[in-house]
VEXDO-267397 format. One line per 5 residues: number of its first residue (from 1); for each residue x, y, z of C-alpha. Coordinates in nm, 4 decimals. Example, Ala and Ser with C-alpha at 12.3 -4.5 7.8 and 13.67 -1.06 7.14 Angstrom:
! residues 2
1	1.2300/-0.4500/0.7800 | 1.3670/-0.1060/0.7140
//
This chain:
! residues 421
1	-9.8943/9.0636/-8.7496 | -10.1385/9.2957/-8.9288 | -10.5125/9.2262/-8.9144 | -10.5212/9.1293/-9.2847 | -10.2373/8.8820/-9.2377
6	-10.4129/8.7327/-8.9349 | -10.7300/8.6845/-9.1373 | -10.5354/8.5070/-9.4122 | -10.3547/8.2925/-9.1561 | -10.6757/8.1786/-8.9919
11	-10.8191/8.0792/-9.3320 | -10.5100/7.8725/-9.3988 | -10.5328/7.6966/-9.0626 | -10.9044/7.6303/-9.1051 | -10.8296/7.4627/-9.4377
16	-10.5595/7.2528/-9.2746 | -10.7967/7.1741/-8.9899 | -11.0591/7.0356/-9.2291 | -10.8010/6.8119/-9.3940 | -10.6841/6.6833/-9.0558
21	-11.0446/6.6170/-8.9509 | -11.0926/6.3878/-9.2500 | -10.7636/6.2070/-9.1901 | -10.8323/6.1682/-8.8173 | -11.1742/6.0153/-8.8897
26	-11.0119/5.7544/-9.1138 | -10.7401/5.6767/-8.8576 | -10.8691/5.7961/-8.5163 | -10.5942/5.6147/-8.3228 | -10.3098/5.7888/-8.5045
31	-10.1206/5.9926/-8.2460 | -9.9422/6.1837/-8.5209 | -10.2596/6.3120/-8.6878 | -10.4259/6.3853/-8.3555 | -10.1298/6.5898/-8.2395
36	-10.1215/6.7819/-8.5680 | -10.4879/6.8618/-8.5065 | -10.3975/6.9760/-8.1525 | -10.1383/7.2134/-8.2974 | -10.3939/7.3469/-8.5464
41	-10.6526/7.4173/-8.2749 | -10.3912/7.6034/-8.0712 | -10.2771/7.8103/-8.3703 | -10.6333/7.9099/-8.4563 | -10.6957/7.9982/-8.0915
46	-10.3814/8.2114/-8.0881 | -10.4952/8.4063/-8.3969 | -10.8489/8.4525/-8.2643 | -10.7040/8.5826/-7.9377 | -10.4896/8.8298/-8.1318
51	-10.8019/8.9398/-8.3201 | -10.9784/9.0007/-7.9883 | -11.2324/8.7171/-8.0224 | -11.1670/8.5636/-7.6820 | -11.4794/8.3452/-7.6740
56	-11.3912/8.1789/-8.0039 | -11.0283/8.1397/-7.8937 | -11.1459/7.9750/-7.5731 | -11.3509/7.7206/-7.7716 | -11.0506/7.6318/-7.9894
61	-10.8300/7.5853/-7.6837 | -11.0964/7.3727/-7.5144 | -11.1022/7.1391/-7.8173 | -10.7221/7.1329/-7.8172 | -10.7258/7.0321/-7.4515
66	-10.9599/6.7388/-7.5223 | -10.7121/6.6070/-7.7783 | -10.4129/6.6667/-7.5488 | -10.5880/6.4870/-7.2627 | -10.6770/6.1951/-7.4906
71	-10.3166/6.1625/-7.6070 | -10.1854/6.1534/-7.2485 | -10.4107/5.8531/-7.1905 | -10.2911/5.6798/-7.5083 | -9.9224/5.7439/-7.4411
76	-9.9147/5.7387/-7.0637 | -9.5371/5.7501/-7.0290 | -9.4736/6.0107/-7.2994 | -9.3518/6.3271/-7.1292 | -9.4096/6.5276/-7.4487
81	-9.7821/6.4515/-7.4404 | -9.7954/6.5645/-7.0773 | -9.6209/6.8872/-7.1723 | -9.8724/6.9476/-7.4535 | -10.1526/6.9308/-7.1967
86	-9.9728/7.1792/-6.9721 | -9.9212/7.4168/-7.2650 | -10.2921/7.4146/-7.3480 | -10.3853/7.4713/-6.9831 | -10.1648/7.7816/-6.9891
91	-10.3258/7.9057/-7.3115 | -10.6725/7.8594/-7.1622 | -10.5603/8.0434/-6.8503 | -10.4274/8.3356/-7.0545 | -10.7679/8.3834/-7.2200
96	-10.9486/8.3580/-6.8861 | -10.7227/8.6302/-6.7453 | -10.8081/8.8605/-7.0362 | -11.1768/8.7846/-6.9793 | -11.1365/8.8811/-6.6138
101	-11.2174/8.5300/-6.4888 | -10.9296/8.5089/-6.2439 | -11.0555/8.2189/-6.0322 | -11.0846/7.9851/-6.3300 | -10.7591/8.1185/-6.4731
106	-10.5820/8.0339/-6.1474 | -10.7293/7.6840/-6.1585 | -10.6071/7.6348/-6.5160 | -10.2568/7.7598/-6.4339 | -10.2442/7.5381/-6.1247
111	-10.3299/7.2351/-6.3377 | -10.0440/7.3276/-6.5690 | -9.8173/7.3761/-6.2662 | -9.9089/7.0312/-6.1378 | -9.8146/6.8718/-6.4700
116	-9.4922/7.0742/-6.4968 | -9.4009/6.9760/-6.1421 | -9.4357/6.6045/-6.2175 | -9.2207/6.6343/-6.5298 | -8.9502/6.8351/-6.3515
121	-8.9434/6.5924/-6.0604 | -8.9143/6.2909/-6.2907 | -8.6214/6.4447/-6.4823 | -8.4411/6.7111/-6.2738 | -8.1611/6.7446/-6.5292
126	-8.4011/6.8428/-6.8083 | -8.3597/7.2204/-6.8418 | -8.6766/7.2574/-7.0494 | -8.8899/7.0885/-6.7821 | -8.7323/7.3091/-6.5166
131	-8.7971/7.6192/-6.7266 | -9.1601/7.5136/-6.7739 | -9.1975/7.4736/-6.3983 | -9.0547/7.8217/-6.3409 | -9.2941/7.9675/-6.5977
136	-9.5902/7.7896/-6.4361 | -9.5069/7.9321/-6.0942 | -9.4873/8.2706/-6.2650 | -9.8315/8.2341/-6.4216 | -9.9831/8.1392/-6.0869
141	-9.8051/8.4299/-5.9204 | -9.9428/8.6774/-6.1734 | -10.3039/8.5787/-6.1059 | -10.2492/8.5864/-5.7303 | -10.1041/8.9354/-5.7721
146	-10.4052/9.0452/-5.9785 | -10.6293/8.9111/-5.7025 | -10.4405/9.1196/-5.4483 | -10.2910/8.8190/-5.2691 | -9.9393/8.9623/-5.2602
151	-9.8033/8.7255/-4.9948 | -9.8831/8.4130/-5.1966 | -9.7824/8.5848/-5.5205 | -9.4464/8.6655/-5.3632 | -9.3994/8.3012/-5.2645
156	-9.4827/8.1823/-5.6173 | -9.2480/8.4350/-5.7804 | -8.9658/8.3420/-5.5405 | -8.9993/7.9769/-5.6420 | -9.0035/8.0740/-6.0086
161	-8.6878/8.2823/-5.9681 | -8.5026/8.0141/-5.7715 | -8.5646/7.7565/-6.0462 | -8.4752/7.9732/-6.3457 | -8.1715/8.1087/-6.1614
166	-8.0315/7.7541/-6.1429 | -8.1132/7.6886/-6.5092 | -7.9515/8.0137/-6.6258 | -7.6436/7.9593/-6.4090 | -7.5926/7.6146/-6.5623
171	-7.5954/7.7611/-6.9141 | -7.4874/8.1277/-6.8972 | -7.4562/8.1551/-7.2759 | -7.8189/8.0634/-7.3370 | -7.9849/8.3972/-7.4180
176	-8.3313/8.2499/-7.3671 | -8.2569/8.1329/-7.0142 | -8.0934/8.4674/-6.9352 | -8.4001/8.6578/-7.0512 | -8.6257/8.4283/-6.8484
181	-8.4126/8.5106/-6.5451 | -8.4467/8.8847/-6.6065 | -8.8246/8.8527/-6.6431 | -8.8493/8.6541/-6.3196 | -8.6489/8.9216/-6.1380
186	-8.8889/9.1903/-6.2613 | -9.1945/8.9889/-6.1539 | -9.0626/8.9455/-5.8012 | -8.9541/9.3091/-5.7913 | -9.3019/9.4282/-5.8845
191	-9.4587/9.2521/-5.5869 | -9.1905/9.3760/-5.3505 | -9.2488/9.7298/-5.4778 | -9.6240/9.6909/-5.4256 | -9.5519/9.5820/-5.0668
196	-9.3426/9.8952/-5.0139 | -9.0065/9.7185/-5.0184 | -8.8449/9.9613/-5.2615 | -8.4825/9.8740/-5.1810 | -8.5157/9.5045/-5.2637
201	-8.7319/9.5847/-5.5644 | -8.4743/9.8284/-5.6995 | -8.1988/9.5699/-5.6515 | -8.3946/9.3165/-5.8601 | -8.4843/9.5687/-6.1306
206	-8.1182/9.6689/-6.1644 | -8.0123/9.3032/-6.1778 | -8.2661/9.2478/-6.4558 | -8.1427/9.5610/-6.6323 | -7.7835/9.4318/-6.6273
211	-7.8913/9.1090/-6.7994 | -8.1093/9.2834/-7.0558 | -7.8396/9.5398/-7.1346 | -7.5926/9.2585/-7.1982 | -7.8403/9.0824/-7.4289
216	-7.9218/9.4059/-7.6132 | -7.5536/9.4800/-7.6717 | -7.4944/9.1256/-7.7974 | -7.7770/9.1603/-8.0503 | -7.8582/9.5289/-8.1185
221	-8.1099/9.4393/-8.3901 | -8.3213/9.2318/-8.1525 | -8.6351/9.4415/-8.0992 | -8.7534/9.2350/-7.8048 | -8.4303/9.3040/-7.6164
226	-8.4724/9.6742/-7.6872 | -8.8271/9.6649/-7.5534 | -8.7100/9.4770/-7.2448 | -8.4508/9.7481/-7.1893 | -8.7228/10.0131/-7.2079
231	-8.9320/9.8245/-6.9516 | -8.6367/9.7921/-6.7115 | -8.5696/10.1652/-6.7316 | -8.9371/10.2220/-6.6520 | -8.9374/9.9871/-6.3517
236	-8.6240/10.1489/-6.2129 | -8.7817/10.4908/-6.2677 | -9.0997/10.3888/-6.0847 | -8.9010/10.2699/-5.7843 | -8.6733/10.5727/-5.7711
241	-8.9805/10.7947/-5.7854 | -9.1392/10.6045/-5.4963 | -8.8184/10.6744/-5.3007 | -8.8471/11.0452/-5.3790 | -8.5506/11.0526/-5.6173
246	-8.7220/11.2517/-5.8891 | -8.4173/11.3603/-6.0892 | -8.2873/11.0051/-6.1421 | -8.6412/10.8808/-6.1903 | -8.6963/11.1340/-6.4682
251	-8.3726/11.0287/-6.6332 | -8.4825/10.6618/-6.6297 | -8.8237/10.7464/-6.7729 | -8.6651/10.9553/-7.0480 | -8.4328/10.6663/-7.1383
256	-8.7350/10.4357/-7.1509 | -8.9237/10.6830/-7.3693 | -8.6312/10.7238/-7.6121 | -8.6163/10.3472/-7.6714 | -8.9953/10.3205/-7.7024
261	-9.0001/10.5955/-7.9632 | -8.7289/10.4214/-8.1657 | -8.9267/10.0980/-8.1594 | -9.2476/10.2728/-8.2648 | -9.0634/10.4474/-8.5464
266	-8.9217/10.1132/-8.6622 | -9.2715/9.9598/-8.6711 | -9.5369/10.2361/-8.6714 | -9.8166/9.9794/-8.7115 | -9.7286/9.8016/-8.3891
271	-10.0052/9.9191/-8.1565 | -9.8382/9.7766/-7.8460 | -9.5239/9.9788/-7.9075 | -9.7319/10.2897/-7.9703 | -9.9091/10.2312/-7.6411
276	-9.5702/10.2004/-7.4709 | -9.4745/10.5446/-7.6028 | -9.7973/10.6918/-7.4654 | -9.7409/10.5344/-7.1236 | -9.3803/10.6577/-7.1201
281	-9.4905/11.0141/-7.1941 | -9.7285/10.9965/-6.8992 | -9.4464/10.8758/-6.6747 | -9.2239/11.1656/-6.7823 | -9.5117/11.4095/-6.7402
286	-9.5889/11.2859/-6.3891 | -9.2357/11.3637/-6.2708 | -9.2381/11.7070/-6.4341 | -9.5701/11.7771/-6.2660 | -9.4329/11.6692/-5.9287
291	-9.1353/11.8985/-5.9883 | -9.3834/12.1788/-6.0654 | -9.2661/12.2151/-6.4267 | -9.6102/12.2600/-6.5742 | -9.5026/12.3424/-6.9290
296	-9.2966/12.0241/-6.9603 | -9.5604/11.8212/-6.7773 | -9.8445/11.9196/-7.0050 | -9.6294/11.8806/-7.3145 | -9.5582/11.5194/-7.2166
301	-9.9180/11.4488/-7.1165 | -10.0455/11.5970/-7.4418 | -9.8093/11.3801/-7.6480 | -9.9298/11.0726/-7.4603 | -10.2917/11.1798/-7.5010
306	-10.2596/11.2148/-7.8789 | -10.1375/10.8556/-7.9101 | -10.3905/10.7186/-7.6604 | -10.6704/10.8937/-7.8476 | -10.5580/10.7516/-8.1807
311	-10.5426/10.3979/-8.0435 | -10.8805/10.4279/-7.8711 | -11.0425/10.5547/-8.1899 | -10.8906/10.2719/-8.3947 | -11.0600/10.0089/-8.1759
316	-11.3517/10.1358/-7.9635 | -11.4021/9.7845/-7.8213 | -11.0512/9.7592/-7.6790 | -11.1093/9.8155/-7.3065 | -10.7425/9.8706/-7.2252
321	-10.7037/10.1431/-7.4870 | -11.0211/10.3139/-7.3676 | -10.8837/10.3034/-7.0140 | -10.5527/10.4471/-7.1351 | -10.7393/10.7339/-7.3006
326	-10.9161/10.8109/-6.9746 | -10.5882/10.8011/-6.7833 | -10.4089/11.0288/-7.0310 | -10.6983/11.2738/-7.0251 | -10.6923/11.2807/-6.6454
331	-10.3174/11.3469/-6.6452 | -10.3509/11.6403/-6.8861 | -10.6418/11.7742/-6.6844 | -10.4347/11.7588/-6.3643 | -10.1623/11.9740/-6.5201
336	-10.4231/12.2240/-6.6366 | -10.5815/12.2250/-6.2914 | -10.2430/12.3112/-6.1400 | -10.2086/12.5972/-6.3878 | -10.5588/12.7160/-6.3073
341	-10.4713/12.7212/-5.9350 | -10.1782/12.9501/-6.0128 | -10.3948/13.1848/-6.2153 | -10.6540/13.1962/-5.9374 | -10.3853/13.3023/-5.6894
346	-10.2545/13.5639/-5.9323 | -10.6053/13.6962/-6.0008 | -10.7099/13.7202/-5.6371 | -10.5088/14.0405/-5.5553 | -10.6256/14.1995/-5.8823
351	-10.9807/14.0750/-5.9466 | -11.0429/14.3444/-6.2074 | -10.7347/14.2667/-6.4168 | -10.8830/14.1793/-6.7560 | -10.5726/13.9935/-6.8798
356	-10.5544/13.7655/-6.5756 | -10.9286/13.7049/-6.5892 | -10.8967/13.6086/-6.9543 | -10.6097/13.3708/-6.8771 | -10.8060/13.2091/-6.5946
361	-11.1044/13.1648/-6.8276 | -10.8739/12.9990/-7.0796 | -10.7687/12.7349/-6.8274 | -11.1307/12.6682/-6.7374 | -11.2186/12.6331/-7.1052
366	-10.9348/12.3854/-7.1682 | -11.0339/12.1723/-6.8698 | -11.3900/12.1667/-7.0016 | -11.2587/12.0731/-7.3463 | -11.0794/11.7703/-7.2038
371	-11.3865/11.6648/-7.0093 | -11.5920/11.6838/-7.3288 | -11.3306/11.4957/-7.5296 | -11.2279/11.7935/-7.7440 | -10.8684/11.8652/-7.8417
376	-10.6594/12.0817/-7.6137 | -10.3317/12.1704/-7.7804 | -10.2531/12.5362/-7.7241 | -10.1331/12.5085/-7.3664 | -9.7631/12.5608/-7.4285
381	-9.8200/12.8637/-7.6513 | -10.0375/13.0121/-7.3802 | -9.7781/12.9467/-7.1091 | -9.5079/13.1208/-7.3119 | -9.7344/13.4201/-7.3622
386	-9.8213/13.4280/-6.9916 | -9.4553/13.4113/-6.8965 | -9.3818/13.7078/-7.1200 | -9.6677/13.9079/-6.9665 | -9.5911/13.8246/-6.6043
391	-9.2127/13.8185/-6.6280 | -9.2025/13.4750/-6.4671 | -8.9136/13.2459/-6.5580 | -9.1556/12.9592/-6.5695 | -9.5005/12.8623/-6.4527
396	-9.4389/12.6816/-6.1234 | -9.6402/12.6235/-5.8108 | -9.5443/12.8417/-5.5178 | -9.3010/12.6876/-5.2742 | -9.4734/12.5386/-4.9715
401	-9.8115/12.5207/-5.1394 | -10.0430/12.2330/-5.0557 | -10.0484/12.1400/-5.4248 | -9.6755/12.0678/-5.4192 | -9.7052/11.7791/-5.1765
406	-10.0204/11.6450/-5.3418 | -9.8548/11.6329/-5.6833 | -9.5442/11.4597/-5.5539 | -9.7542/11.1989/-5.3781 | -9.9486/11.1292/-5.6985
411	-9.6367/11.1031/-5.9090 | -9.4929/10.8468/-5.6683 | -9.8065/10.6310/-5.6808 | -9.6960/10.3056/-5.8501 | -9.8737/10.2346/-6.1767
416	-9.8108/9.9001/-6.3387 | -9.8212/9.9895/-6.7037 | -9.6575/9.6929/-6.8664 | -9.4336/9.4000/-6.8000 | -9.1681/9.1996/-6.9750
421	-9.3726/8.8813/-6.9988
//
């Protein structure tokens, strides 16, 4: 939703909130009015979170939790009221994660997990309660993963997957359950990949891909399924790259990029989809760089940098976009540094060659431009000119050079750019 629409929505909910306040004061014991007020607090918190005002969102969610807690005490045996409390605990936890307060976020998610566990135990045949329990284990696992506790995160994700696997198997035609299963497979795969278990991770990513592909084919107009498909291609590409399979990895990244570009073209104002395109370009560029294809590498890095720069400029307070800009700049600089190393080797036997000295100076100038935040967009034209002058078929690092192994190692370094959930 656009910023203007969010602003209008929050005005509407504030108006509704005032009306509900007055009604609730007249009839404070009305569960119906109190729950409507709970919904309103959550909706306002959701909009404030989308607007980036995490402190204000946290306050709205805290008020929502007070109401939810009160209603569980009024209707002790109402499972729906218990679920409302668990939902709010998850919303509070989400904000705490974005604020970087992982310990409190974990506590909030664990409270939600405790509630979800009681509901699922009381009614094992209730698919929604089981799904909630799976999602709660997933939330806990995510925070544990962020904290670096991979062993416990793995345990939590395994429990999440086991539960949603049973739910999805019982209703194979439920697209929602199937997607939940694919997400759970990716979550577990990410931890396995981080632990160096690439084979098992790849198996899970491909299993998730099979589900997502089936969902995407069943509903080609579903943008979320298309995005999920892009993410699966990316995860598979990351794992193949870690295994040293650069050609198949590149193919996966290019498939991911193609989908991301289609999504961004469909909705050019969707900043998250634009960011996905930028990340995908960096993935493609990293493989080209590891394969010593500097022209293609820098072209991809530059495309990613242009998008990252635009996003960062649109919201200077968005920490993630500022980080992305730094990452994209570093990637482009690495490609230029590799090109500079080549020129230094070429210049060494002929230190008085004015053309080579000029070319080397150009690389140094472009690296400085990136460090200073200036545009650097003439690299490909320069490479073509250099190829014509030197008669090289392409600008590549020399076989057996120390750079070759360094670049491959960097390209294979896992970077968790985005996830399905």
